[in-house]
C-alpha positions in Angstrom: 186.2 -115.7 85.7 185.7 -119.2 87.1 182.5 -119.1 85.5 183.4 -118.4 82.0 186.1 -121.4 82.2 183.1 -123.7 83.4 181.0 -122.5 80.4 183.0 -122.1 77.6 180.4 -123.5 75.2 177.8 -120.9 76.4 180.5 -118.4 75.0 181.1 -119.7 71.7 177.5 -120.4 71.3 177.1 -116.4 72.0 180.4 -115.8 69.8 178.8 -117.9 66.7 175.2 -116.4 67.2 176.9 -112.6 66.8 178.7 -113.7 63.2 175.3 -115.1 62.3 173.7 -111.6 63.3 176.4 -109.5 61.7 175.7 -111.3 58.6 172.0 -111.1 58.7 172.2 -107.4 59.3 174.7 -106.5 57.1 174.7 -109.3 54.3 171.6 -110.6 53.8 168.5 -109.1 52.0 164.7 -110.5 52.5 164.9 -111.9 48.9 167.5 -114.2 49.8 164.9 -116.6 51.6 167.4 -119.6 51.8 170.2 -117.7 53.4 167.2 -115.9 55.7 166.0 -119.1 56.5 169.6 -120.8 57.3 171.0 -118.2 59.7 167.3 -117.6 61.3 167.3 -121.9 62.3 171.0 -121.7 63.6 170.1 -118.8 65.5 167.3 -120.2 67.2 169.5 -123.1 67.7 171.5 -120.9 69.6 168.5 -119.3 71.7 167.9 -122.7 72.8 171.4 -123.5 74.1 171.5 -120.2 75.5 168.2 -120.8 77.4 168.0 -124.1 78.0 171.3 -126.0 78.2 172.6 -124.5 81.4 171.6 -121.6 83.9 173.4 -118.3 83.5 174.1 -115.5 85.4 171.3 -112.7 85.2 174.3 -110.1 84.1 175.7 -112.2 81.6 172.3 -113.0 80.2 171.8 -109.0 79.6 175.4 -108.4 78.7 174.7 -111.2 75.7 171.1 -109.5 75.2 172.7 -106.0 74.4 175.5 -107.0 72.3 173.3 -108.9 70.1 171.3 -105.8 69.8 174.5 -103.3 69.4 175.2 -105.4 66.3 172.4 -104.0 64.3 173.3 -100.3 65.2 174.6 -98.6 62.2 172.4 -100.7 59.6 169.2 -99.9 57.4 166.3 -102.5 58.0 166.7 -105.5 55.8 163.1 -107.1 56.0 160.6 -104.0 56.5 160.4 -100.6 55.0 157.8 -99.3 57.4 160.8 -97.0 58.9 160.9 -95.1 56.0 157.7 -94.2 56.6 158.5 -93.4 60.5 161.3 -91.3 59.4 158.9 -89.0 57.2 156.0 -88.8 59.9 158.9 -87.5 62.2 160.2 -85.1 59.6 156.6 -83.9 58.9 155.9 -83.0 62.9 159.8 -81.5 62.9 158.5 -79.3 59.9 155.0 -78.1 61.7 153.1 -80.6 59.5 150.4 -82.8 61.1 151.4 -86.6 59.8 147.8 -87.5 60.7 145.7 -85.6 57.6 148.6 -85.4 55.1 149.6 -87.9 52.5 153.4 -88.5 51.4 151.7 -89.6 47.9 150.2 -86.3 47.1 153.3 -84.3 47.9 155.5 -86.0 45.8 152.9 -85.8 42.7 153.0 -82.1 43.3 156.3 -81.6 43.0 156.2 -80.6 46.7 158.9 -81.8 49.1 158.3 -80.9 52.7 160.7 -82.6 54.5 164.6 -83.5 53.8 165.4 -86.4 51.6 161.6 -86.5 50.9 162.4 -88.6 47.3 164.0 -91.4 48.8 161.8 -91.6 51.6 159.0 -91.9 49.4 160.6 -94.1 47.5 161.6 -96.7 50.5 158.1 -96.6 51.8 156.4 -97.3 48.4 153.6 -95.8 46.7 151.0 -98.4 48.7 152.3 -97.0 52.1 152.6 -93.3 50.4 149.0 -93.4 49.8 147.5 -94.2 52.9 147.2 -92.1 56.3 149.6 -92.9 59.1 147.9 -94.8 62.0 150.7 -94.6 64.3 149.3 -93.2 68.0 150.9 -90.3 69.0 154.0 -91.7 71.6 154.7 -93.4 68.5 154.9 -90.1 67.1 156.6 -88.6 69.4 159.4 -91.4 68.9 159.7 -90.7 65.4 159.8 -86.8 66.0 162.9 -87.2 68.4 164.8 -88.8 65.8 164.1 -86.1 63.0 165.0 -83.5 66.1 168.5 -85.6 66.3 169.1 -86.8 62.5 166.9 -84.5 60.2 169.0 -84.8 57.0 170.4 -88.7 57.6 168.3 -91.6 56.9 170.6 -93.8 58.5 171.4 -91.5 61.4 167.2 -91.3 62.0 167.8 -95.2 61.8 170.2 -95.2 64.7 168.2 -93.1 66.9 165.0 -95.0 66.8 167.4 -98.1 67.2 168.9 -96.7 70.7 164.9 -95.8 71.7 164.1 -99.7 70.7 167.3 -100.8 72.8 166.4 -98.6 76.1 162.9 -100.1 75.7 164.1 -103.4 75.8 166.2 -102.7 78.9 162.9 -101.3 80.7 161.2 -104.9 79.8 163.8 -106.4 81.0 164.1 -104.6 84.4 160.1 -104.5 85.1 159.6 -108.0 83.8 162.8 -109.4 85.9 161.0 -107.9 89.2 157.2 -108.6 88.2 158.7 -112.3 87.8 160.1 -112.4 90.9 157.2 -110.7 92.6 155.0 -113.7 91.2 157.5 -116.3 92.4 158.7 -117.4 89.4 162.2 -117.7 87.7 163.1 -114.0 87.0 165.5 -115.1 84.3 162.4 -116.3 82.3 162.5 -112.3 80.7 165.7 -113.4 78.8 162.8 -116.0 77.1 162.1 -112.6 75.2 165.4 -110.8 75.3 167.7 -113.5 73.7 165.0 -114.2 71.3 166.3 -114.1 67.5 163.3 -113.1 66.5 162.7 -110.4 68.6 166.4 -108.9 68.1 165.9 -109.0 64.3 162.2 -107.8 63.9 162.5 -105.2 66.3 165.8 -104.0 67.3 167.1 -104.6 63.2 163.7 -104.1 61.6 162.7 -100.6 64.0 159.6 -102.1 65.0 158.3 -100.2 68.2 156.6 -103.0 69.8 159.1 -102.9 72.4 158.4 -99.4 73.3 154.7 -100.3 73.7 155.7 -103.5 75.9 158.2 -101.5 78.2 154.6 -99.3 79.2 152.5 -102.3 79.4 155.0 -104.6 81.2 155.7 -101.7 83.9 151.8 -101.5 84.1 151.6 -105.2 84.7 154.2 -105.0 87.7 152.5 -101.6 89.2 148.8 -103.4 88.7 150.1 -106.8 90.5 151.4 -104.4 93.5 148.1 -102.8 93.3 148.9 -99.4 92.3 146.3 -99.3 89.6 145.8 -95.4 89.0 149.8 -95.4 87.9 148.9 -98.8 85.9 146.1 -97.0 84.2 148.2 -94.0 82.9 151.0 -96.3 81.8 148.5 -98.5 79.4 147.1 -95.4 78.3 150.7 -94.4 77.1 151.2 -98.0 75.9 148.1 -97.8 73.4 149.2 -94.7 72.4 152.3 -96.3 71.1 150.3 -99.3 69.4 146.4 -100.1 69.6 146.9 -103.6 70.8 146.2 -103.3 74.3 143.0 -102.1 73.8 142.0 -105.3 73.4 142.7 -106.2 76.7 141.1 -103.6 78.6 137.7 -105.9 79.2 139.8 -108.5 81.1 140.2 -106.3 83.8 137.0 -106.6 85.2 137.1 -109.2 87.5 140.6 -108.2 88.7 138.9 -105.4 90.5 135.3 -106.5 91.6 136.1 -110.4 92.0 138.3 -111.6 95.0 138.2 -115.2 95.6 134.9 -116.1 94.2 133.0 -113.6 95.8 132.0 -110.4 93.5 132.6 -107.1 95.5 130.5 -104.5 93.7 131.6 -101.9 96.1 134.9 -101.7 94.2 133.2 -101.3 90.9 134.1 -97.3 91.4 138.1 -98.4 90.8 137.2 -100.2 87.9 135.2 -97.2 86.2 138.2 -94.9 87.1 140.2 -97.2 85.8 138.9 -97.4 82.4 138.1 -93.5 82.6 141.6 -92.4 83.1 142.9 -94.8 80.2 140.0 -93.6 77.9 140.8 -89.9 78.7 144.5 -90.0 78.7 144.5 -91.7 75.4 142.5 -89.0 74.0 144.4 -86.2 75.6 147.5 -87.7 73.8 145.7 -87.1 70.6 144.9 -83.1 71.1 147.9 -81.5 69.7 146.7 -83.4 66.2 143.5 -82.8 66.4 141.7 -81.5 63.8 138.3 -81.6 61.7 139.6 -84.1 59.4 141.9 -86.6 61.9 139.0 -88.8 62.8 137.8 -89.6 59.4 141.9 -89.8 58.5 142.8 -91.9 61.4 139.8 -94.8 61.5 139.9 -95.0 57.5 143.7 -96.1 57.6 142.9 -98.4 60.8 139.9 -99.5 58.5 141.9 -100.3 55.6 143.8 -103.5 58.0 140.7 -105.3 57.9 139.0 -104.2 54.2 142.2 -104.2 52.1 144.9 -105.9 53.4 146.0 -109.6 53.7 149.2 -111.2 54.7 150.4 -114.6 56.4 146.7 -115.0 57.5 145.2 -118.3 59.1 141.7 -119.0 59.2 140.9 -115.7 56.8 142.7 -117.7 54.1 140.4 -120.4 54.9 137.2 -118.2 54.6 138.4 -116.6 51.4 138.6 -120.0 49.7 135.1 -120.4 50.9 134.5 -117.1 49.2 135.6 -117.8 46.0 134.0 -121.0 45.9 130.7 -119.8 46.5 130.1 -116.0 45.3 133.3 -116.1 43.1 135.3 -113.2 44.4 137.7 -112.2 47.1 135.0 -111.1 50.6 137.8 -109.9 52.5 135.5 -106.4 52.6 132.4 -109.2 54.7 135.2 -111.4 56.4 137.1 -108.4 57.8 134.0 -107.0 59.4 133.1 -110.5 61.2 136.7 -111.4 62.6 136.6 -108.4 64.8 133.2 -109.2 66.1 134.4 -112.9 66.8 137.4 -111.6 68.2 134.6 -109.6 70.9 133.0 -112.2 72.1 135.8 -114.7 72.5 137.4 -111.6 74.9 133.7 -111.4 76.3 133.8 -115.0 77.3 137.6 -115.1 78.7 136.4 -111.9 80.4 133.1 -113.3 82.1 134.3 -116.9 82.7 138.1 -116.9 84.0 139.0 -116.0 86.8 141.1 -112.9 86.2 141.3 -111.9 89.5 144.6 -114.5 89.5 147.4 -112.6 87.9 148.4 -115.9 86.1 144.9 -116.1 84.9 144.9 -112.5 83.4 148.0 -113.0 81.8 146.8 -116.3 80.1 143.3 -114.6 78.9 145.4 -112.1 77.6 147.7 -114.5 75.7 144.6 -116.5 74.3 142.6 -113.3 73.4 145.3 -111.7 71.5 146.3 -115.2 69.8 142.8 -115.6 68.2 142.5 -112.0 67.1 145.7 -113.0 65.1 144.4 -116.5 64.1 141.5 -114.8 62.8 143.1 -111.6 61.3 143.4 -110.7 57.9 146.8 -109.4 58.1 149.4 -111.0 60.4 152.8 -109.3 59.9 156.0 -111.0 62.1 156.5 -108.3 64.3 152.9 -108.6 66.1 154.1 -111.6 67.9 156.3 -109.6 70.1 152.9 -109.5 72.6 152.2 -112.6 72.8 156.2 -113.8 73.4 156.1 -111.3 76.9 152.4 -112.5 77.7 154.0 -116.2 77.6 156.7 -115.8 79.9 154.2 -115.0 82.7 152.0 -117.9 81.9 153.0 -121.6 81.1 152.3 -121.6 77.7 155.3 -121.6 75.2 153.7 -121.8 71.8 154.6 -118.1 70.9 158.5 -119.0 71.3 157.6 -122.1 68.5 155.7 -119.5 66.4 158.5 -117.1 66.0 160.7 -119.6 64.9 158.5 -120.4 62.2 157.0 -117.5 61.3 160.4 -116.7 59.1 158.3 -118.6 56.5 156.1 -116.1 56.0 158.9 -113.9 54.1 158.8 -116.9 51.2 156.6 -114.5 49.6 159.5 -111.7 49.2 161.5 -114.0 47.4 159.1 -113.9 44.5 159.0 -111.1 41.8 156.6 -109.7 42.0 155.2 -110.6 45.8 153.3 -113.4 46.0 152.7 -115.7 48.8 153.1 -119.6 48.8 150.1 -120.8 50.9 152.1 -123.9 51.5 154.7 -122.2 53.8 151.7 -120.4 55.2 150.1 -123.5 56.0 153.5 -125.5 57.4 153.9 -122.4 59.5 150.6 -122.6 61.4 150.2 -126.1 61.3 153.4 -126.4 63.6 151.6 -123.6 65.6 148.5 -125.3 66.2 150.2 -128.8 67.2 152.2 -127.4 69.2 149.4 -125.2 71.0 146.9 -127.9 71.5 149.6 -130.3 72.9 150.4 -127.8 75.5 146.7 -127.0 76.3 145.9 -130.6 76.3 149.4 -131.4 78.9 148.4 -128.2 81.2 145.0 -129.0 81.5 146.3 -132.4 83.1 148.5 -131.0 85.4 147.4 -128.7 88.5 148.8 -125.0 88.4 150.8 -125.2 91.3 152.7 -128.4 90.5 153.7 -126.8 86.7 155.0 -123.7 88.4 156.8 -125.5 90.9 158.5 -127.9 88.1 159.3 -124.4 85.9 160.9 -122.9 89.0 163.1 -125.6 89.4 164.2 -126.0 85.7 165.6 -122.8 85.1 164.7 -121.6 81.6 
């Protein structure tokens, strides 16, 4: 109680933020760009005060983070339509269908309604989503199935079930992230840079994106890897991949973690590395077995390939490459560029794998951060919720540019204020200009500081 009296400002900030979250959740749609941005910036102002102005006991931080999430419990997502496809896939499994080899569009066009509320779900997901095969891995599908199992006749009920799963995953991220930070001799309350971030609360809890489930398994895996429990870590990484495929990008970076100690290569540890990779790959394949069919590989790879060949949104360097293509070829070169950018990412990951000291946890996390950032900077499609992984990784490093990105990425939603949907590239330019300026500032600043001094200052300064 004495703490509350001494920190009435923090309570007022939390209360004001709760009111803003309520208005965002229940009285805002994504076409209201001015209202969206205004509430967003006010929430980030409160986030800054909560995490920078004072040190708050962990239990108060956690309570505030949970209350913010519970405000969204009975809402229909207002910034994304993807959850309609989640519900569709879960109900398809519930009715005995394989979601990987069936198209919603085909059922609707034939007048065949295999699940409850089929027409409402198809209308909600949109014709573009309904015309493509699902690309959500098996454990993600399990979450959808649980929603169908517990609420097979209500869209809102299914949304509530999925939201509870996501909130529980965030609590799991807190538990293992807090322990991992303590093991690394860092301020464990740094985990609240993730948990209290308005972007995380709105995009993930509010809009039902399942990055928290992926990150729960991945942070748990990193916690065990740091404690040298690498077999359990391998299984957990496989589970993480089977929620979202993103952790696949990190696999090469574990190379020196196993075979390098200080500056010496220990080739006798190579067998552990091979077993580590084997567990991840075999477990990932095994989780797809219940859905296996002759059409599975073609439908799934085709769905993944669409992200590189057809879709474009909130891209960075890709838009520059696209304009160059228009200048010299006269048409959109996405099919060609979409094949080149993954190769560039692979080459950059190879550089990080063999030229960085990834046998140190801090360096490993930093390599993951910049490896994934490079992919996002060059991809054709950068949806806002992808940022969640960068935010989690950043708290284990000395870099904070993902937090800045999480504040300015709201500019990408200006596209939805137009009818029909259309991006204004000046907003995209402004978003990435801020991100790049802050990122290069951090790189330049930290290059002049020793890691030891930087970590000591961070530990003393709280959040």
